[in-house]
N, C-alpha and C positions, 0 to 999 in steps of 0.2 A: 190527363187519365189516372181515374185514377181504377192501380190493377187488377185490386181482388178489391171492387165495391159489397157493399155491404146488401144480402139482402132486408128486405120490409115482412117482417109477419101482420100478413091482414085477416081478419074474421072477421063477420057481418056486425061486428062489436067493436072493435080492436085493430087496432092497425100500433103491430111495434117496429120501431126500428131503432140505431143503434144511436147513439149522443157521442155529440165527436167533442173533442174539450173544449173548447167553448163553451155550452150548454151543458155538461159535466158542470164548468164553474162557475157559471151562471143560477146553476142548483146550487151548490151551496155556497156561492155566495145572498141566495136569496130574494135574486132578480128574475123577479116573477116577467115585468115586463123583455128581458134582452133574452127570457128562457125562451115566451112565444116567438121573438123577433126570427131566433136562429130551429128551431125546433117547428113551426107554424101549431104547435098543440099547444092548449090553456090548459094551464096546470090549475087547480083551486089553491095552491097554498107550495111555493119550493118548500121540498123535505130539506128537513137539516143532515149532515148526511151520518152513516151508520158507525158509531165511536165501538 
């Protein structure tokens, strides 16, 4: 049981949800397939981390 579930914010065109550690790791690694599997979202290309 998650004591504090993270909210998902929805609009007619957008769904914002929290990325868990695995999703952030996949994003940084540029692993679009794993990122899609973890988030259910399609990313055109994973973003490079901000430096």
